C-alpha positions, -999 to 999 in steps of 0.1 A, spaced: 115 883 -922 110 887 -884 81 911 -888 65 887 -913 68 858 -889 54 878 -861 25 888 -883 18 851 -890 20 842 -853 -3 869 -841 -36 853 -854 -25 820 -839 -19 835 -806 -52 853 -807 -69 819 -813 -51 803 -784 -59 831 -759 -95 818 -752 -81 783 -746 -54 796 -723 -79 818 -704 -103 789 -699 -77 766 -683 -85 758 -646 -62 750 -618 -71 720 -597 -52 716 -564 -62 704 -530 -56 709 -493 -67 690 -462 -103 702 -466 -112 696 -503 -102 699 -539 -95 735 -549 -107 745 -583 -96 780 -595 -88 790 -560 -122 779 -545 -127 749 -523 -154 726 -537 -178 701 -522 -187 676 -550 -214 650 -555 -204 624 -582 -223 596 -599 -208 566 -617 -218 560 -654 -195 533 -669 -198 540 -706 -196 504 -721 -223 493 -697 -248 513 -718 -249 524 -754 -241 558 -769 -278 567 -775 -283 564 -737 -254 585 -725 -270 620 -728 -301 609 -708 -281 591 -681 -258 621 -676 -287 645 -676 -305 625 -650 -274 624 -628 -272 662 -631 -308 666 -623 -302 645 -592 -276 669 -579 -244 655 -593 -216 678 -601 -194 651 -615 -195 618 -634 -171 590 -626 -160 562 -650 -134 536 -653 -115 530 -685 -118 494 -696 -85 482 -709 -96 449 -723 -124 466 -742 -100 490 -759 -67 471 -765 -80 439 -781 -45 427 -790 -11 442 -782 -10 476 -798 -45 472 -815 -71 496 -802 -109 498 -804 -127 531 -795 -160 527 -812 -197 522 -803 -200 514 -765 -162 519 -762 -161 554 -777 -145 569 -747 -139 603 -763 -175 607 -772 -186 597 -737 -163 623 -722 -177 649 -746 -212 641 -735 -202 647 -699 -185 680 -708 -215 692 -728 -237 686 -698 -216 710 -678 -203 684 -654 -168 675 -641 -153 641 -648 -134 617 -626 -114 594 -650 -103 562 -633 -78 549 -658 -66 520 -637 -60 503 -660 -68 474 -636 -103 483 -625 -120 452 -609 -154 467 -614 -172 434 -615 -158 433 -651 -143 404 -669 -107 397 -658 -107 430 -639 -105 449 -671 -70 435 -680 -67 419 -714 -66 382 -714 -37 382 -739 -15 399 -714 -16 368 -692 0 348 -720 30 371 -727 59 351 -712 70 361 -678 40 383 -670 26 385 -635 -2 410 -629 -1 438 -605 34 434 -590 69 447 -597 69 428 -630 85 444 -661 62 430 -688 31 440 -669 44 474 -660 54 480 -696 20 473 -710 2 491 -682 23 522 -688 18 520 -725 -20 519 -722 -22 546 -695 -1 569 -717 -24 561 -747 -55 572 -727 -38 603 -713 -26 613 -747 -61 609 -761 -75 631 -734 -48 657 -739 -54 658 -776 -90 667 -770 -80 692 -743 -102 674 -717 -81 679 -686 -90 709 -665 -55 723 -669 -62 726 -706 -96 742 -701 -115 709 -699 -135 692 -672 -114 662 -660 -105 672 -625 -93 638 -611 -76 608 -625 -70 574 -609 -42 549 -613 -46 513 -601 -76 503 -580 -81 489 -545 -46 475 -544 -40 482 -508 -62 453 -498 -39 429 -517 -5 445 -517 8 425 -487 1 392 -507 28 403 -532 54 411 -506 82 435 -515 71 434 -551 37 447 -542 51 478 -523 75 485 -551 47 482 -577 24 506 -559 52 532 -557 60 527 -594 23 531 -604 21 564 -586 53 576 -600 44 566 -635 10 584 -632 26 616 -619 50 616 -648 21 619 -672 19 656 -663 -19 660 -667 -22 690 -645 -48 676 -621 -45 654 -590 -41 616 -592 -59 594 -567 -54 557 -556 -84 542 -538 -79 519 -509 -42 525 -512 -31 530 -476 5 538 -484 -2 562 -513 28 584 -517 29 622 -514 11 640 -542 -13 611 -547 -45 611 -527 -56 579 -512 -94 575 -511 -121 553 -495 -144 526 -511 -169 512 -486 -205 513 -475 -195 539 -449 -166 563 -451 -174 589 -424 -145 575 -402 -120 573 -430 -89 594 -427 -64 600 -456 -28 589 -449 -16 625 -448 -30 656 -430 -25 675 -463 -49 654 -483 -87 658 -485 -113 631 -476 -126 616 -508 -151 587 -511 -147 571 -546 -172 543 -541 -203 546 -520 -220 513 -526 -257 519 -528 -262 482 -533 -242 451 -538 -237 427 -567 -255 394 -565 -242 362 -579 -260 336 -599 -282 315 -576 -283 340 -548 -310 365 -537 -306 402 -542 -292 424 -514 -314 456 -511 -298 486 -495 -325 510 -482 -325 547 -494 -326 558 -457 -292 541 -451 -276 554 -483 -286 590 -472 -274 583 -437 -240 573 -450 -237 604 -472 -248 628 -445 -224 613 -420 -195 616 -445 -200 652 -453 -207 660 -416 -174 644 -407 -154 666 -432 -158 647 -464 -154 667 -497 -160 644 -527 -185 615 -527 -192 592 -556 -221 568 -559 -210 535 -572 -229 525 -593 -254 551 -603 -264 526 -629 -251 491 -625 -236 464 -646 -255 452 -677 -257 419 -694 -241 432 -727 -217 407 -743 -202 376 -728 -173 395 -713 -191 422 -693 -189 405 -658 -167 383 -637 -176 347 -629 -213 344 -621 -216 382 -615 -250 397 -622 -241 432 -608 -275 442 -593 -276 477 -580 -313 481 -586 -340 479 -560 -374 482 -576 -371 468 -611 -346 451 -633 -340 481 -655 -346 518 -649 -364 543 -670 -334 546 -693 -328 509 -694 -302 505 -667 -301 500 -630 -299 530 -608 -299 543 -572 -328 537 -549 -351 567 -544 -328 590 -563 -353 618 -555 -347 613 -518 -310 617 -524 -316 647 -546 -332 665 -516 -302 654 -495 -278 669 -521 -296 702 -520 -295 703 -482 -257 696 -482 -251 723 -508 -268 748 -485 -240 740 -460 -211 740 -485 -193 773 -475 -193 766 -437 -183 729 -443 -153 739 -463 -142 772 -446 -156 769 -411 -141 756 -379 -154 723 -369 -165 710 -335 -180 677 -324 -204 677 -295 -220 648 -276 -258 650 -274 -262 616 -257 -248 581 -255 -251 576 -293 -260 610 -304 -237 638 -315 -235 671 -334 -209 681 -359 -209 719 -360 -192 742 -385 -189 780 -379 -172 804 -403 -160 840 -400 -190 854 -418 -213 842 -390 -224 811 -409 -232 780 -388 -243 745 -399 -249 714 -379 -253 677 -386 -272 660 -357 -267 623 -357 -284 594 -339 -263 563 -345 -285 542 -322 -298 515 -345 -329 508 -324 -342 538 -305 -355 572 -316 -342 601 -295 -351 637 -287 -319 657 -283 -312 693 -272 -290 714 -293 -285 751 -286 -315 752 -263 -338 736 -289 -352 701 -290 -349 679 -321 -365 646 -329 -339 622 -342 -352 588 -355 -329 559 -350 -300 557 -374 -305 591 -389 -289 625 -395 -307 658 -395 -291 687 -414 -294 723 -401 -278 748 -425 -283 776 -399 -278 756 -367 -315 761 -361 -338 747 -387 -340 711 -399 -342 710 -437 -336 673 -441 -336 641 -421 -321 610 -437 -348 587 -423 -378 608 -434 -384 599 -470 -406 626 -485 -401 618 -521 -425 596 -539 -419 560 -550 -424 551 -587 -439 516 -589 -428 498 -620 -442 468 -638 -427 448 -666 -455 447 -692 -450 418 -716 -453 421 -754 -454 390 -775 -426 384 -800 -444 398 -830 -434 379 -861 -422 400 -891 -424 370 -914 -448 341 -917 -421 315 -910 -411 330 -877 -386 304 -864 -355 288 -878 -333 263 -859 -299 249 -859 -289 220 -837 -253 216 -825 -237 182 -828 -230 167 -794 -192 165 -789 -166 170 -816 -185 189 -844 -156 189 -869 -120 177 -866 -108 177 -830 -84 205 -821 -62 181 -801 -61 149 -782 -46 146 -747 -43 120 -720 -61 137 -691 -74 172 -687 -62 206 -696 -71 240 -680 -102 254 -697 -91 291 -696 -56 284 -708 -71 264 -737 -98 288 -749 -80 320 -738 -116 333 -732 -123 334 -770 -154 314 -761 -172 301 -730 -173 265 -744 -148 236 -745 -158 201 -755 -142 170 -740 -151 135 -754 -139 100 -746 -153 65 -745 -151 34 -724 -163 -2 -725 -186 -20 -701 -185 -58 -698 -212 -74 -718 -225 -91 -686 -236 -56 -675 -260 -48 -659 -257 -70 -629 -283 -71 -602 -279 -43 -576 -255 -21 -596 -263 16 -598 -236 34 -618 -229 70 -611 -209 95 -632 -188 116 -608 -174 149 -621 -151 173 -603 -144 207 -618 -125 239 -610 -155 257 -626 -176 271 -638 -202 248 -653 -207 215 -672 -233 198 -693 -228 160 -694 -239 138 -723 -238 100 -724 -244 82 -756 -258 114 -772 -283 121 -744 -281 150 -719 -279 134 -685 -273 164 -663 -257 198 -656 -238 213 -628 -226 248 -618 -204 266 -593 -215 300 -580 -200 334 -572 -188 323 -538 -171 291 -550 -167 284 -587 -155 248 -583 -180 220 -579 -186 183 -578 -216 165 -592 -227 129 -590 -251 118 -618 -270 85 -618 -266 70 -652 -277 40 -673 -249 23 -693 -251 -1 -722 -231 -32 -726 -201 -25 -748 -189 9 -759 -202 40 -741 -194 76 -752 -192 106 -729 -192 142 -741 -187 169 -715 -193 205 -724 -172 226 -699 -181 263 -696 -168 295 -682 -192 322 -671 -168 352 -671 -133 354 -656 -123 363 -621 -121 401 -617 -99 406 -586 -78 390 -558 -41 382 -553 -27 365 -584 -62 362 -597 -50 356 -633 -37 322 -623 -71 309 -611 -81 282 -636 -112 264 -646 -123 231 -661 -125 194 -653 -101 178 -629 -114 143 -623 -141 121 -640 -150 85 -630 -179 61 -631 -186 43 -598 -211 16 -589 -198 -9 -615 -196 -45 -604 -158 -46 -612 -151 -13 -594 -147 23 -603 -138 32 -639 -114 62 -637 -116 82 -669 -94 111 -658 -63 98 -676 -83 86 -706 -75 97 -741 -97 128 -744 -105 146 -777 -110 184 -774 -129 210 -795 -128 247 -787 -162 265 -791 -194 257 -808 -202 251 -844 -227 279 -844 -201 303 -831 -177 291 -858 -202 300 -885 -213 333 -867 -249 323 -868 -257 353 -846 -247 378 -873 -273 395 -894 -256 385 -926 -260 348 -917 -298 350 -919 -298 330 -951 -272 305 -940 -283 271 -952 -276 257 -918 -308 273 -905 -339 252 -909 -373 270 -910 -400 257 -886 -434 269 -879 -431 256 -843 -397 254 -827 -386 224 -806 -389 227 -769 -367 214 -741 -340 205 -766 -304 210 -757 -277 227 -778 -302 244 -801 -299 277 -819 -332 296 -825 -337 325 -849 -369 346 -851 -378 377 -871 -395 401 -847 -409 436 -846 -400 464 -822 -421 467 -791 -445 496 -792 -440 529 -774 -407 543 -761 -405 526 -727 -373 507 -719 -373 471 -731 -361 439 -715 -362 404 -729 -378 379 -706 -358 347 -706 -376 330 -677 -388 301 -699 -352 292 -710 -324 275 -693 -289 290 -700 -273 304 -730 -266 335 -752 -289 359 -770 -284 385 -797 -306 411 -815 -296 422 -850 -261 409 -842 -257 429 -810 -249 407 -780 -275 411 -753 -253 387 -734 -255 355 -714 -288 345 -698 -291 322 -668 -324 326 -649 -312 304 -621 -336 303 -592 -323 314 -558 -329 292 -527 -362 298 -509 -343 300 -476 -315 324 -488 -319 347 -458 -347 369 -474 -369 390 -451 -405 401 -457 -395 437 -448 -363 456 -445 -352 477 -415 -329 504 -427 -316 509 -391 -281 497 -384 -251 490 -406 -258 475 -440 -240 444 -452 -245 421 -482 -265 397 -461 -290 423 -450 -323 431 -466 -322 403 -492 -351 399 -516 -361 375 -544 -357 342 -526 -372 314 -547 -372 336 -578 -349 338 -608 -318 359 -599 -320 372 -635 -351 372 -656 -352 404 -678 -322 414 -698 -319 449 -711 -323 455 -749 -315 491 -759 -341 506 -782 -314 519 -804 -306 483 -814 -340 478 -829 -348 485 -866 -383 498 -875 -392 462 -886 -375 430 -895 -354 425 -864 -335 393 -860 -334 376 -826 -310 347 -822 -309 325 -791 -285 297 -783 -300 274 -756 -276 250 -738 -298 226 -720 -334 232 -730 -363 256 -727 -395 269 -744 -386 297 -769 -423 303 -776 -426 319 -742 -398 344 -747 -413 379 -746 -401 415 -747 -413 434 -717 -416 471 -714 -407 488 -681 -437 509 -673 -444 532 -644 -479 522 -634 -484 540 -601 -469 564 -577 -471 565 -539 -459 583 -508 -462 583 -471 -454 616 -452 -457 625 -415 -466 659 -402 -432 661 -384 -412 658 -416 -391 689 -426 -413 712 -446 -388 739 -457 -387 746 -495 -350 740 -503 -352 759 -535 -362 792 -519 -351 788 -483 -337 819 -467 -314 813 -437 -325 846 -422 -361 834 -418 -366 810 -389 -389 780 -393 -416 784 -367 -433 751 -376 -463 767 -392 -455 754 -427 -473 721 -430 -456 690 -445 -469 679 -479 -471 649 -503 -461 656 -538 -469 631 -566 -459 632 -602 -465 607 -630 -439 604 -659 -441 628 -687 -471 622 -709 -491 604 -682 -518 616 -658 -530 604 -624 -560 583 -635 -572 569 -602 -564 570 -565 -562 535 -551 -555 544 -515 -556 576 -494 -556 579 -457 -549 610 -435 -545 598 -399 -521 570 -388 -518 547 -418 -490 521 -420 -474 498 -445 -454 503 -477 -464 511 -513 -490 487 -527 -497 475 -491 -508 506 -472 -534 500 -445 -557 524 -426 -549 528 -389 -572 535 -359 -572 571 -370 -586 579 -405 -601 610 -418 -633 601 -438 -626 627 -464 -591 614 -472 -600 599 -506 -622 628 -518 -596 654 -509 -568 636 -527 -590 629 -558 -600 666 -560 -563 677 -559 -548 650 -581 -572 633 -606 -565 638 -643 -534 659 -640 -497 650 -643 -486 661 -608 -502 674 -576 -495 685 -540 -516 676 -510 -508 694 -477 -511 677 -443 -533 704 -426 -568 710 -413 -573 735 -440 -571 707 -465 -589 679 -446 -611 698 -421 -616 692 -385 -591 670 -367 -609 637 -360 -581 623 -338 -567 651 -316 -533 643 -301 -524 617 -328 -494 624 -349 -507 626 -385 -495 609 -416 -508 609 -452 -504 579 -474 -514 579 -510 -512 554 -539 -523 566 -573 -523 550 -608 -506 566 -638 -519 562 -673 
């Protein structure tokens, strides 16, 4: 019997041997993570799986890898997965296992930030709304109901990953996991309960036995065996809370989220590169870009209140449909340069040298004779020439030069050599698939069926809807003396609300709307009104625009009306706050699911050849064809007011093309020098803060697509268009003093004697060619892409040289040299070459 059992076990053991052999050990010391005994320097990029669709994941991951990423980071979104206690959803955009497989198949590591509180500019910080209504629950403190559900979900995710053998200790690619998120900034507000909770969270995570390190970002008192990490614009000065832990940057913010009604902060690529170079020069080991692509508009729960997460810089959506880092190509060259320094950075002895008042060198030398140096000029105004090891180096203000051999500069953060892709949103009309293109359904103002309840006074909006809908109707009536109006009276409806928005109707007419914003969700509004003698009816549609995503006790922040009165009446103010109010949760169209494809023949829809315009509370339905080509698609909602939009039943999300203030601190140009803040380099003043909303191409059918729009306060649906994001031109400006070393083939043993000329490299997207050269100047041109200007020095053959090298091909290289342009027409002038070319 024993021999037979052994014979049966042998094949099983043979099958398990490859799995056991493939297992990796992931540990750490004060320098870095150690994977299979080797210290590693890692570049990571954030791709949050539910902020895109599964069809996009492989391309997004592949582009991150092409840009130099070793690792992908993602949160796990609790409220997207546990839709009710013990009821789980892991399909479509929330198919976490499939996303983790995509990362694995690309050959990249994964940083899994389970949380399960994540903040992330995500609705309710990722915590399920239902948890708030479990008696006795207080989020993120030493509270048993919260801890119980948090542990249960964390264990659920860990077990799923273990089942798939995704952890590195099992032969997989997950090398880090995170519990909680940025709690250290709020812990003090919770007192002793906060400190106990943080310790419990770490202990609970460690007990999961995943075989790889756990991290806690912004957790200043993280216990032993849990690594505390940094989330900021700059983390070069960050130090872990123990000398045994490595320096990890979990969130480098390449931009900043904007809020409705505010202009867009624009972080220059030179500053992003500066922050990364400083971090690794100061001993950093893992750096993650947050967000490599940013938040999307998908569904009505994807963002916090008024958040429009805007991490883009050149266009609303990138070539795969989502927002991404500025000048990723510039950062790709940075990553290559840093990787050339990896061994010395991780194994060498470090020394910091002063090169001037605000200039320094971080030098690493190892036992094999390797030497790397990061020369930094942190002066935000003045360029400097510094001397290092008897050589002089030009350091622009607020820049870092990387020397992988302590001699030759292979990269400077301020010298952007990579091209800029210029993108236009090219409109396509909504092509009708059927003769009767439009159908409409108009919501009834106020209570559209039986009221849900009647109450004297107001209720909290969120506690009433429990975030099942954005909308809550309030209706009441009041009488005005029949002697009204009296001479000189100007009645005003005064509304005060905790947020987030309201549409006010008087006697079935829309009289006004009001909104909070991302800085302050509460608001007050004063609307001049005309009353009639006798009975007047008021209907107020209160709205939320996502729930708060972070802050101490954030789950208790309410929304909704607080006081309503009518002033300016001859007999005094009419206080309606304690009136008898009838309430109705949600919209009639939501109740009948008019946005679903199977509701296309619903008798509530009324066909119309021409839809009504500027009409509030209106549902529109149109049958449309897919836009041509394969360019990413956005739907342009500039002609509409505020509402929701779906394609083939898929929620594109809320739209709200609210215009930012014309004096919202925008600047005509952006100086990358000096520390970035959300108030710096703002663009888009006087323009819609959101205009295009991404529509994944995988959501389109070959024909017969159904577009459904719910408009709250009025717009022109005939002007809605799909727009394709098209790269129409490329441009670059390079100086002859830019590093010219080929990072792919560079040999440390060969010294750069300065004889290799700098060059401009241009490349159109795949399938396109350079069709024309709109600008070319070799001399001292200035300006930025699409606004280049010739300087006092200009070589007359500039255009012809560039055209000869570039026309009618996909990519080209033009060298800044006399061999290419001929005799120097401006001796003694530092030369630049600026080119702008069209792609078609």
